[in-house]
C-alpha positions, 0 to 999 in steps of 0.5 A: 850895147855897152863896151866890154872893158878889163879889171883895172888896179885892185882897188880897195875901201878904207876907213876914214880916220876918226880925228885928224890928231889922232896918231897911233900909239905903241902898248909901250907908249901907253904904259909910259903914261899910265906909269907917269900919271900913277906916279903924279897921284890924282889927276888935277884936270880931266884935260890930259884925260881928253887928250888920251881919249882921243889918242886912244879911239885913233889908234883903234880906229887905226888897228882896226884899218890895218887889219881890214886891209891885211895881206893874207898871202904871205902867211897863209894859202887859205881864203875868205869865200863870201857866199851870196844868194838872193833871199825870200822877197826875190830881191834882197841880198844874203851873204855868208863868209867861210874860209877856204883851203886854197885859192880856186878858180871855179866854182865846181871847186868851192863846197856847197854849203846851207843855211836857215832858210827859215829866216830869210823866208825861204823855208818852214822851220822845222824844216829849214835848211836850204842847200846854197850851189856855188854858180859863178865867181868874182874878186872880192873888192873889199877884202883884196888879194885872193879871197872871192865872191861867190854867186850862188842859187838854192835848192832842197836838200833833195836837190830841187831849186826852191820856189825863188831861185830862179836861176835854175829856170834861165840855165836850162833855157839858155842850155838848149841848143837854139839858144846856144847857137844864137849867142844871146847878148844882153847890155843891162842899164842898171838905174838905182836911187840913193836915200838918206839914212834916217828919212828915207828921202833921195840923197841931196834932197831937203828934208821934207821938201823938193828940189828944183824941176828935172833938168839940170840933173841928168849927166850933170856935174855940181854940188847942186846937181849931183849927189852920190857920185863919189858912190858911184866912182866906187861902185864902177872900180869896185865892179871892174877889179871884180871882174864884172862886165860894168860899162858905163855909168852916168847920173840920172835925170831925177837927182839922188839917181844914178845907173850903171851898165852891164855887158854885153854879157853872154846867156846865164853871165847877165844875170850872175854880173846883175848880181853881183853888181848889186850885191857890191852896190849894196856893200858900199851904200852901206860903208857909205851910210846910205841906202840903196834903193831898187824901187820902179818909183820911189818918189810919186809925182813929176819924176823919173821912176827906175828903170832896168832896160835891157839890151837884147840882140841874137847872133841873126839879128847882128848879121846882115838883114837883121832888121827884119829879124829883129821884127819878128822877135819884136811881133813875139814879145806883143804876143807875150806882153802880158806874160813879160809885164808880169814877170818884169818887176813889182811896183811897175804899174807905178812907173809904166805910165806913159809918162816920164820916158816910159810906154803904158804898162798896158799897151804894146808899142816899139819905135825907132830912137822913141824912149816912150815905147816899149821897145826901142829900136836904135837909128844906127840899128834901122841904118845899117839893117841889124843891131839889137832892140832895147826893152824898155818894160823892166823895172830896176827891181826886176829878177835878171834871170827872169828877165834874160831868160824870157826874152831868150825863151819869147824870141827864140824858142816860142812859136805864136799860131799863124792867125796870131801872128797876122794879128800881131802884125797888123797892129804893130804896123799900125803902131810904127 
């Protein structure tokens, strides 16, 4: 499982100046130049105009940067809250801002809000109002100060979760006493791919062409191996600042592809942290002029896909004798393989082919240290007789609320029939 890291010092995105020669100009300076120009009569050449235009552009950029980095705390108690929710596709993140009268520490202190669901594919035009319920708060790494990011879920005006609200169902499972007593931990490995803006081709790849074959890119360094490190590092620091449980990051097997890990997180917190981290990544790539995709197989052919491997353990798995509990959990997972696959992300069949460190989507398997299985158990877990399992089936675009709650439900709340359990145990023993 990933190690929990504490937030570091404040980090802010800054706007790059467009010209090294551009310098701030006060209104007085600009007026003086214009006055002198008028006194001299018609301009004799266009050179002076071009110089003034350059200085004006630099002045505008410097003013914009200054406003973006304004610290509001000495002047007002008011803060900006960015309300974030999941859109109609189930994978897109939406957000809008509102002013809150004072800093808050808990989502319960924030008001509910509404949005136009007909514009996000979540409500009809004749009854378009959808209500946002604040659920989790993170520090805003873009605005700094006391400003916050707010993870919300969505409801009808009557208080019913809308169909794309998967958090509500997950929260019910995580509130079950059996689940609470087992303190489920999650460590989620989010893979993603960076694309060039206009051509939608991976970052660092020749347009319309291919780089050298996979091999040197995984955790690689160098201009010919690592593409997008600044984005990965910026995202890492921004997540730490926000209070997200990000525990690491690395370059992935396919060039232009990266991964970061979030966890260990307990229960519903895992989903909140992944969604907040995805939103921050979307904002950073927006500023960098790069396109983010969570497609599980962005490039067809002999290239790795993108997954969201989910490491999972319960209190019983982490204690002495936990390996037997893990094997019982794997048995349950085998019996609900179809149900899990159907909920583990769109387009996952293009990724789970049995190649490129995946198992076949049609066959459940497990093994120790085997990345070609549905479920991998680490060598250390086998040696210690306790630990965790890794579900390697979820796609990079999976909904973490669905995956985490389904793992808890299948392993802690669902009980197979004795006959099904016996048949599954026999089948799994042949696969090991």
